[in-house]
PASEBA-1860 file (N, C-alpha, C; in nm, 3 decimals):
! residues 228
1> MKFYLDSA> 0.083/-0.089/0.017/0.037/0.001/-0.021/0.090/0.127/0.003 ~ 0.053/0.208/-0.051/0.090/0.379/-0.084/0.055/0.472/0.000 ~ 0.153/0.502/0.083/0.106/0.651/0.186/0.144/0.782/0.085 ~ 0.003/0.881/0.117/0.023/0.985/0.040/-0.020/1.089/0.191 ~ -0.003/1.193/0.167/-0.001/1.299/0.272/-0.095/1.396/0.178 ~ -0.208/1.396/0.294/-0.321/1.512/0.294/-0.270/1.654/0.320 ~ -0.240/1.741/0.237/-0.149/1.861/0.343/-0.118/1.923/0.184 ~ -0.099/2.075/0.178/-0.039/2.175/0.108/0.063/2.238/0.183
9> KLDEIDYA> 0.122/2.198/0.297/0.209/2.277/0.371/0.305/2.226/0.355 ~ 0.404/2.297/0.280/0.577/2.238/0.251/0.612/2.175/0.375 ~ 0.654/2.226/0.494/0.717/2.178/0.619/0.612/2.026/0.620 ~ 0.508/1.991/0.632/0.434/1.896/0.645/0.515/1.772/0.526 ~ 0.511/1.822/0.452/0.535/1.719/0.319/0.682/1.705/0.324 ~ 0.731/1.777/0.354/0.889/1.716/0.339/0.917/1.662/0.484 ~ 0.870/1.684/0.609/0.877/1.583/0.705/0.807/1.426/0.690 ~ 0.691/1.423/0.608/0.642/1.328/0.593/0.709/1.244/0.498
17> YKTFGIDG> 0.754/1.323/0.396/0.887/1.239/0.330/1.007/1.177/0.349 ~ 1.056/1.281/0.440/1.168/1.207/0.499/1.151/1.104/0.628 ~ 1.057/1.104/0.701/1.031/1.052/0.780/0.950/0.901/0.764 ~ 0.825/0.921/0.684/0.757/0.834/0.662/0.734/0.772/0.487 ~ 0.828/0.808/0.441/0.879/0.814/0.304/0.726/0.797/0.229 ~ 0.661/0.897/0.235/0.506/0.909/0.172/0.571/0.895/0.015 ~ 0.449/0.881/-0.047/0.472/0.808/-0.235/0.396/0.899/-0.299 ~ 0.346/0.997/-0.214/0.252/1.115/-0.315/0.186/1.235/-0.219
25> VTTNPKHI> 0.108/1.336/-0.269/0.041/1.423/-0.218/-0.106/1.450/-0.259 ~ -0.176/1.442/-0.156/-0.316/1.523/-0.165/-0.351/1.647/-0.137 ~ -0.418/1.745/-0.229/-0.468/1.857/-0.154/-0.615/1.887/-0.193 ~ -0.672/1.949/-0.156/-0.818/2.017/-0.163/-0.799/2.188/-0.172 ~ -0.920/2.247/-0.177/-0.913/2.397/-0.137/-0.888/2.421/0.037 ~ -0.935/2.307/0.106/-0.950/2.377/0.225/-0.791/2.375/0.304 ~ -0.719/2.262/0.215/-0.589/2.234/0.270/-0.489/2.352/0.210 ~ -0.525/2.409/0.074/-0.445/2.506/0.040/-0.473/2.633/0.104
33> MLSGKPFV> -0.603/2.660/0.158/-0.640/2.746/0.282/-0.552/2.749/0.414 ~ -0.543/2.617/0.450/-0.461/2.621/0.543/-0.303/2.663/0.524 ~ -0.290/2.656/0.428/-0.113/2.663/0.408/-0.104/2.831/0.419 ~ -0.199/2.886/0.410/-0.197/3.073/0.423/-0.147/3.106/0.296 ~ -0.169/3.041/0.185/-0.119/3.071/0.033/-0.203/3.130/-0.088 ~ -0.197/3.179/-0.142/-0.258/3.162/-0.257/-0.261/3.069/-0.307 ~ -0.384/3.009/-0.398/-0.365/2.920/-0.487/-0.215/2.869/-0.585 ~ -0.222/2.951/-0.656/-0.139/2.973/-0.747/0.000/2.916/-0.709
41> TAIKDIAE> 0.012/3.020/-0.604/0.147/3.029/-0.519/0.205/2.888/-0.436 ~ 0.078/2.818/-0.345/0.101/2.716/-0.287/0.132/2.576/-0.406 ~ 0.057/2.598/-0.559/0.053/2.504/-0.644/0.221/2.465/-0.693 ~ 0.283/2.628/-0.678/0.385/2.660/-0.765/0.516/2.594/-0.663 ~ 0.505/2.646/-0.501/0.605/2.607/-0.431/0.585/2.429/-0.423 ~ 0.478/2.413/-0.415/0.547/2.241/-0.413/0.559/2.168/-0.547 ~ 0.548/2.211/-0.662/0.583/2.172/-0.798/0.783/2.193/-0.787 ~ 0.794/2.312/-0.695/0.966/2.336/-0.687/1.005/2.244/-0.589
49> WIRQNGLD> 0.958/2.195/-0.484/1.013/2.102/-0.380/1.016/2.016/-0.458 ~ 0.929/1.929/-0.530/0.941/1.820/-0.623/1.040/1.826/-0.700 ~ 1.088/1.950/-0.767/1.185/1.948/-0.865/1.328/1.924/-0.779 ~ 1.326/2.021/-0.625/1.424/1.998/-0.543/1.503/1.873/-0.492 ~ 1.369/1.794/-0.484/1.414/1.634/-0.431/1.424/1.547/-0.556 ~ 1.435/1.574/-0.661/1.454/1.489/-0.786/1.327/1.388/-0.828 ~ 1.215/1.443/-0.768/1.122/1.370/-0.804/1.029/1.380/-0.930 ~ 1.075/1.456/-1.008/0.972/1.472/-1.144/0.931/1.356/-1.221
57> GIDKFPVS> 0.821/1.334/-1.249/0.744/1.250/-1.330/0.624/1.217/-1.235 ~ 0.527/1.194/-1.266/0.383/1.139/-1.190/0.415/1.020/-1.196 ~ 0.508/0.911/-1.224/0.453/0.816/-1.194/0.580/0.820/-1.031 ~ 0.646/0.929/-1.020/0.777/0.879/-0.948/0.661/0.981/-0.749 ~ 0.596/1.074/-0.815/0.562/1.134/-0.677/0.418/1.153/-0.753 ~ 0.277/1.184/-0.727/0.166/1.240/-0.767/0.165/1.319/-0.687 ~ 0.084/1.432/-0.756/0.063/1.534/-0.663/-0.111/1.587/-0.725 ~ -0.213/1.549/-0.623/-0.372/1.595/-0.689/-0.403/1.746/-0.624
65> IEVNPHLD> -0.385/1.761/-0.763/-0.446/1.924/-0.775/-0.593/1.965/-0.780 ~ -0.688/2.050/-0.703/-0.877/2.000/-0.701/-0.863/2.170/-0.825 ~ -0.928/2.123/-0.879/-0.998/2.278/-0.971/-1.081/2.321/-0.878 ~ -1.106/2.452/-0.968/-1.210/2.543/-0.875/-1.366/2.471/-0.845 ~ -1.397/2.453/-0.727/-1.516/2.406/-0.711/-1.642/2.469/-0.759 ~ -1.637/2.593/-0.800/-1.745/2.655/-0.877/-1.763/2.628/-1.003 ~ -1.699/2.553/-1.076/-1.716/2.514/-1.221/-1.801/2.410/-1.243 ~ -1.908/2.449/-1.340/-2.009/2.353/-1.359/-2.025/2.297/-1.498
73> TADAIVAE> -1.926/2.323/-1.574/-1.915/2.255/-1.711/-1.817/2.173/-1.749 ~ -1.818/2.096/-1.787/-1.664/2.020/-1.823/-1.597/2.062/-1.895 ~ -1.628/2.173/-1.985/-1.541/2.262/-2.063/-1.479/2.358/-2.015 ~ -1.503/2.416/-1.866/-1.459/2.501/-1.768/-1.342/2.422/-1.702 ~ -1.366/2.306/-1.662/-1.323/2.199/-1.621/-1.138/2.202/-1.677 ~ -1.156/2.119/-1.814/-1.082/2.135/-1.889/-0.971/2.208/-1.867 ~ -1.012/2.375/-1.947/-0.969/2.470/-1.959/-0.859/2.497/-1.821 ~ -0.918/2.508/-1.702/-0.833/2.519/-1.578/-0.722/2.440/-1.556
81> AEKYAAIS> -0.793/2.307/-1.579/-0.731/2.157/-1.580/-0.607/2.173/-1.641 ~ -0.591/2.212/-1.781/-0.483/2.256/-1.828/-0.396/2.352/-1.810 ~ -0.448/2.437/-1.763/-0.352/2.535/-1.696/-0.256/2.508/-1.600 ~ -0.338/2.409/-1.484/-0.257/2.391/-1.344/-0.189/2.281/-1.413 ~ -0.204/2.187/-1.511/-0.115/2.075/-1.545/-0.021/2.112/-1.621 ~ 0.010/2.248/-1.676/0.129/2.247/-1.741/0.246/2.336/-1.627 ~ 0.211/2.355/-1.496/0.275/2.396/-1.417/0.367/2.281/-1.369 ~ 0.334/2.150/-1.334/0.384/2.031/-1.308/0.374/1.902/-1.365
89> QNFAIKIP> 0.439/1.842/-1.431/0.414/1.722/-1.516/0.391/1.632/-1.402 ~ 0.448/1.645/-1.225/0.359/1.544/-1.151/0.203/1.565/-1.100 ~ 0.164/1.702/-1.143/-0.011/1.703/-1.130/-0.103/1.615/-1.183 ~ -0.184/1.536/-1.068/-0.312/1.515/-1.092/-0.453/1.576/-1.083 ~ -0.505/1.613/-1.170/-0.613/1.696/-1.160/-0.712/1.630/-1.080 ~ -0.758/1.693/-0.951/-0.861/1.623/-0.897/-1.041/1.697/-0.934 ~ -1.125/1.640/-0.991/-1.220/1.654/-1.042/-1.350/1.588/-0.956 ~ -1.488/1.683/-0.938/-1.587/1.625/-0.853/-1.638/1.506/-0.904
97> ATEFGIEA> -1.730/1.364/-0.864/-1.726/1.275/-0.962/-1.896/1.335/-0.963 ~ -1.919/1.456/-1.031/-2.052/1.433/-1.079/-2.060/1.404/-1.221 ~ -2.197/1.464/-1.373/-2.213/1.420/-1.435/-2.107/1.496/-1.520 ~ -2.069/1.621/-1.474/-2.007/1.703/-1.566/-1.848/1.700/-1.527 ~ -1.820/1.620/-1.401/-1.680/1.603/-1.376/-1.634/1.445/-1.460 ~ -1.705/1.340/-1.485/-1.681/1.240/-1.559/-1.674/1.293/-1.653 ~ -1.725/1.366/-1.772/-1.728/1.424/-1.886/-1.588/1.489/-1.913 ~ -1.540/1.545/-1.811/-1.390/1.651/-1.793/-1.314/1.538/-1.810
105> ARKLEKKG> -1.305/1.456/-1.688/-1.230/1.345/-1.666/-1.209/1.287/-1.810 ~ -1.269/1.223/-1.905/-1.248/1.167/-1.996/-1.190/1.238/-2.101 ~ -1.221/1.376/-2.085/-1.182/1.495/-2.205/-1.035/1.433/-2.154 ~ -0.978/1.507/-2.039/-0.850/1.514/-2.010/-0.789/1.398/-2.031 ~ -0.784/1.263/-2.006/-0.726/1.155/-2.010/-0.689/1.151/-2.118 ~ -0.814/1.161/-2.261/-0.774/1.149/-2.379/-0.646/1.290/-2.419 ~ -0.652/1.381/-2.327/-0.555/1.467/-2.369/-0.415/1.438/-2.318 ~ -0.407/1.323/-2.249/-0.279/1.300/-2.176/-0.258/1.355/-2.017
113> IRTNLTLV> -0.380/1.436/-1.980/-0.364/1.490/-1.842/-0.416/1.404/-1.761 ~ -0.379/1.355/-1.624/-0.443/1.274/-1.564/-0.500/1.307/-1.460 ~ -0.631/1.235/-1.419/-0.721/1.276/-1.313/-0.723/1.201/-1.215 ~ -0.800/1.273/-1.107/-0.841/1.215/-0.937/-0.986/1.202/-0.958 ~ -1.088/1.122/-0.950/-1.199/1.151/-0.906/-1.272/1.182/-0.780 ~ -1.273/1.280/-0.743/-1.307/1.269/-0.602/-1.424/1.306/-0.526 ~ -1.434/1.302/-0.428/-1.564/1.350/-0.346/-1.673/1.188/-0.375 ~ -1.590/1.063/-0.411/-1.670/0.962/-0.435/-1.717/0.902/-0.277
121> FAPAQAIF> -1.870/0.875/-0.292/-1.919/0.821/-0.168/-1.984/0.708/-0.200 ~ -1.981/0.673/-0.288/-2.062/0.506/-0.353/-1.991/0.440/-0.441 ~ -2.006/0.310/-0.422/-1.927/0.262/-0.543/-1.953/0.265/-0.697 ~ -2.097/0.299/-0.708/-2.134/0.352/-0.843/-2.043/0.462/-0.891 ~ -2.049/0.548/-0.853/-1.932/0.656/-0.861/-1.847/0.607/-0.931 ~ -1.783/0.537/-0.813/-1.626/0.465/-0.857/-1.631/0.415/-1.004 ~ -1.734/0.353/-1.020/-1.729/0.245/-1.171/-1.731/0.352/-1.292 ~ -1.797/0.486/-1.283/-1.775/0.600/-1.386/-1.597/0.634/-1.402
129> AGKAGSLF> -1.551/0.642/-1.247/-1.390/0.687/-1.281/-1.318/0.580/-1.368 ~ -1.328/0.462/-1.297/-1.274/0.326/-1.394/-1.307/0.350/-1.560 ~ -1.417/0.322/-1.579/-1.461/0.353/-1.709/-1.389/0.473/-1.773 ~ -1.396/0.585/-1.725/-1.314/0.716/-1.784/-1.155/0.687/-1.788 ~ -1.089/0.589/-1.719/-0.968/0.559/-1.714/-0.875/0.708/-1.654 ~ -0.956/0.723/-1.561/-0.871/0.811/-1.467/-0.750/0.739/-1.377 ~ -0.647/0.804/-1.339/-0.536/0.775/-1.310/-0.548/0.706/-1.132 ~ -0.658/0.820/-1.080/-0.706/0.767/-0.927/-0.872/0.802/-0.917
137> VSPFIGWK> -0.906/0.754/-0.849/-1.045/0.722/-0.788/-1.010/0.746/-0.614 ~ -1.096/0.847/-0.548/-1.094/0.882/-0.424/-1.205/0.866/-0.376 ~ -1.240/0.747/-0.299/-1.354/0.709/-0.186/-1.332/0.778/-0.067 ~ -1.405/0.837/-0.022/-1.364/0.945/0.136/-1.444/0.822/0.213 ~ -1.380/0.809/0.295/-1.407/0.714/0.446/-1.419/0.803/0.543 ~ -1.380/0.859/0.610/-1.391/0.954/0.728/-1.516/1.026/0.723 ~ -1.561/1.082/0.620/-1.691/1.171/0.630/-1.797/1.063/0.663 ~ -1.782/0.932/0.568/-1.902/0.858/0.591/-1.923/0.774/0.732
145> EDNGEDCK> -1.803/0.741/0.812/-1.780/0.668/0.914/-1.828/0.797/1.041 ~ -1.784/0.906/1.001/-1.827/1.010/1.113/-1.968/1.025/1.125 ~ -2.038/0.960/1.007/-2.188/0.951/0.999/-2.246/0.835/1.090 ~ -2.140/0.755/1.083/-2.198/0.627/1.132/-2.206/0.507/1.066 ~ -2.144/0.502/0.903/-2.150/0.402/0.839/-1.983/0.325/0.883 ~ -2.017/0.201/0.837/-1.871/0.118/0.856/-1.845/0.102/0.688 ~ -1.678/0.160/0.674/-1.693/0.150/0.537/-1.597/0.048/0.474 ~ -1.568/-0.076/0.537/-1.488/-0.197/0.494/-1.572/-0.262/0.371
153> RYIKDIVD> -1.695/-0.246/0.372/-1.757/-0.356/0.260/-1.752/-0.240/0.167 ~ -1.790/-0.141/0.133/-1.798/0.015/0.073/-1.649/-0.002/0.000 ~ -1.511/0.002/0.064/-1.416/-0.017/0.003/-1.374/-0.163/-0.063 ~ -1.427/-0.257/-0.009/-1.390/-0.422/-0.077/-1.490/-0.406/-0.218 ~ -1.618/-0.358/-0.201/-1.698/-0.378/-0.331/-1.621/-0.266/-0.424 ~ -1.569/-0.184/-0.413/-1.487/-0.098/-0.514/-1.365/-0.165/-0.576 ~ -1.270/-0.241/-0.454/-1.185/-0.301/-0.527/-1.228/-0.437/-0.602 ~ -1.332/-0.513/-0.582/-1.368/-0.622/-0.606/-1.460/-0.582/-0.773
161> IYKNYGWY> -1.506/-0.458/-0.769/-1.564/-0.411/-0.925/-1.454/-0.408/-1.037 ~ -1.335/-0.333/-0.941/-1.220/-0.289/-1.016/-1.135/-0.393/-1.089 ~ -1.157/-0.495/-0.963/-1.132/-0.628/-1.031/-1.186/-0.737/-1.148 ~ -1.289/-0.714/-1.149/-1.399/-0.778/-1.232/-1.357/-0.722/-1.370 ~ -1.324/-0.578/-1.407/-1.337/-0.534/-1.497/-1.211/-0.510/-1.567 ~ -1.061/-0.525/-1.469/-0.935/-0.492/-1.493/-0.907/-0.362/-1.486 ~ -0.958/-0.257/-1.451/-0.960/-0.149/-1.387/-0.865/-0.187/-1.287 ~ -0.829/-0.249/-1.161/-0.760/-0.251/-1.062/-0.593/-0.190/-1.062
169> GKTQIICA> -0.563/-0.140/-1.023/-0.420/-0.095/-1.057/-0.411/0.000/-1.156 ~ -0.507/-0.006/-1.254/-0.532/0.117/-1.367/-0.543/0.256/-1.337 ~ -0.663/0.242/-1.284/-0.729/0.326/-1.186/-0.713/0.285/-1.059 ~ -0.599/0.372/-0.992/-0.582/0.360/-0.834/-0.644/0.402/-0.734 ~ -0.683/0.333/-0.652/-0.825/0.376/-0.525/-0.729/0.410/-0.412 ~ -0.759/0.563/-0.420/-0.709/0.621/-0.299/-0.801/0.646/-0.203 ~ -0.781/0.540/-0.104/-0.880/0.609/0.014/-0.864/0.732/0.085 ~ -0.979/0.819/0.112/-0.951/0.946/0.128/-1.019/0.987/0.218
177> AIRSPKQI> -0.994/1.118/0.316/-1.041/1.152/0.456/-1.004/1.026/0.519 ~ -0.918/0.991/0.545/-0.886/0.892/0.654/-0.844/0.974/0.803 ~ -0.915/0.906/0.913/-0.913/1.005/1.028/-0.852/0.888/1.134 ~ -0.781/0.784/1.141/-0.758/0.686/1.238/-0.662/0.568/1.149 ~ -0.561/0.512/1.266/-0.505/0.417/1.192/-0.588/0.302/1.158 ~ -0.705/0.304/1.241/-0.757/0.169/1.196/-0.873/0.184/1.067 ~ -0.844/0.319/1.019/-0.923/0.295/0.892/-0.816/0.270/0.781 ~ -0.695/0.324/0.847/-0.575/0.279/0.765/-0.604/0.109/0.726
185> VDCAVAGA> -0.609/0.044/0.849/-0.593/-0.073/0.842/-0.692/-0.159/0.791 ~ -0.865/-0.086/0.785/-0.950/-0.134/0.682/-0.944/-0.129/0.508 ~ -0.855/-0.012/0.512/-0.852/-0.007/0.368/-0.745/-0.095/0.280 ~ -0.668/-0.134/0.368/-0.527/-0.232/0.361/-0.588/-0.353/0.341 ~ -0.663/-0.395/0.416/-0.721/-0.510/0.423/-0.815/-0.571/0.330 ~ -0.898/-0.429/0.248/-0.959/-0.417/0.180/-0.922/-0.448/0.030 ~ -0.818/-0.386/0.025/-0.707/-0.397/-0.069/-0.707/-0.306/-0.231 ~ -0.740/-0.145/-0.098/-0.676/-0.010/-0.152/-0.547/0.020/-0.214
193> DIVTAGLA> -0.514/0.072/-0.314/-0.393/0.089/-0.342/-0.335/0.229/-0.277 ~ -0.394/0.284/-0.183/-0.358/0.381/-0.135/-0.429/0.451/-0.011 ~ -0.363/0.488/0.087/-0.439/0.563/0.147/-0.402/0.713/0.166 ~ -0.507/0.832/0.193/-0.423/0.958/0.202/-0.493/1.006/0.363 ~ -0.365/1.064/0.413/-0.412/1.126/0.525/-0.357/1.220/0.589 ~ -0.377/1.300/0.727/-0.277/1.399/0.755/-0.184/1.345/0.849 ~ -0.100/1.440/0.832/0.018/1.402/0.933/0.013/1.339/1.078 ~ -0.084/1.393/1.144/-0.132/1.342/1.243/-0.159/1.200/1.263
201> VYKAAQHH> -0.243/1.143/1.156/-0.266/0.996/1.152/-0.148/0.953/1.154 ~ -0.078/0.980/1.053/0.046/0.846/1.027/0.130/0.851/1.154 ~ 0.160/0.995/1.237/0.186/0.997/1.375/0.177/0.915/1.471 ~ 0.011/0.914/1.499/-0.039/0.827/1.547/-0.040/0.636/1.534 ~ -0.048/0.637/1.439/0.004/0.497/1.339/0.111/0.428/1.429 ~ 0.187/0.503/1.478/0.368/0.430/1.513/0.332/0.438/1.617 ~ 0.214/0.514/1.708/0.235/0.461/1.845/0.175/0.381/1.946 ~ 0.190/0.303/2.020/0.113/0.193/2.067/0.174/0.143/2.200
209> AYTTQGLG> 0.052/0.181/2.329/0.136/0.171/2.497/0.193/0.061/2.481 ~ 0.197/-0.076/2.440/0.319/-0.154/2.484/0.426/-0.131/2.419 ~ 0.449/-0.064/2.298/0.571/-0.025/2.237/0.609/0.054/2.370 ~ 0.566/0.170/2.386/0.604/0.276/2.454/0.655/0.169/2.635 ~ 0.570/0.089/2.688/0.615/0.048/2.777/0.740/-0.072/2.771 ~ 0.752/-0.135/2.614/0.842/-0.231/2.642/0.942/-0.158/2.608 ~ 0.980/-0.063/2.572/1.109/0.054/2.537/1.153/0.112/2.696 ~ 1.056/0.125/2.780/1.055/0.184/2.879/1.147/0.056/2.962
217> TFCDAWDH> 1.095/-0.065/2.949/1.173/-0.215/3.024/1.331/-0.203/2.951 ~ 1.316/-0.212/2.822/1.408/-0.237/2.751/1.549/-0.107/2.801 ~ 1.517/-0.024/2.803/1.602/0.116/2.840/1.652/0.054/2.971 ~ 1.569/0.057/3.070/1.600/0.011/3.211/1.699/-0.104/3.250 ~ 1.649/-0.180/3.164/1.762/-0.313/3.174/1.869/-0.242/3.062 ~ 1.896/-0.194/2.996/2.028/-0.149/2.931/2.103/-0.093/3.043 ~ 2.014/0.008/3.130/2.089/0.110/3.226/2.177/0.039/3.300 ~ 2.101/-0.069/3.373/2.155/-0.229/3.454/2.282/-0.273/3.409
225> TATE> 2.277/-0.285/3.269/2.393/-0.401/3.239/2.482/-0.342/3.124 ~ 2.481/-0.213/3.069/2.554/-0.175/3.000/2.706/-0.129/3.039 ~ 2.803/-0.179/3.013/2.900/-0.138/3.085/3.017/-0.072/3.017 ~ 3.024/-0.027/2.903/3.084/0.044/2.826/3.024/0.166/2.774
END
């Protein structure tokens, strides 16, 4: 399974890459806002970080960049996507899983601009992403489970559908809005290709009370036996 960081903050991206070996980044308008930068400045800074780290190429380190959510025609989305895709070859364009979003994704993929169908909340929506040939599909987990749904079956259904029709691995399944280490495990068990989460979630996944207890026991033993 690949780990993507859900953030537009360069310090978080750099830390997560060096510490956890993240394989890519996902952003959205909220993450851009939290970066404190104008949209174009934020994505250009990410593109420069990619260049400095020798990660040029969408196969090396994909970064999902979302189009203006106010756009409501396929042609408008395509025009804006072309502008952003020209900034970096690492950018995949995030598009909402709506009727005009699917149309835009199909057009962009034919132009060689890779896409990420986002805001997916049902397997039926994910089917259209596979048929469109999108590089990524982003079924949301946290939002659904925050409202009492168990998403294990939901993700497994998408995985099974993609395997049935030869899309598995071609349109990569990014489990998005991951809130906890348990959700990472659920997605891995279901066979999702990728999870994307905030830095705090990855940090939480590395902590366990027994690990802390065991480390304390070993440190105490070391202190009693080390002689050099």
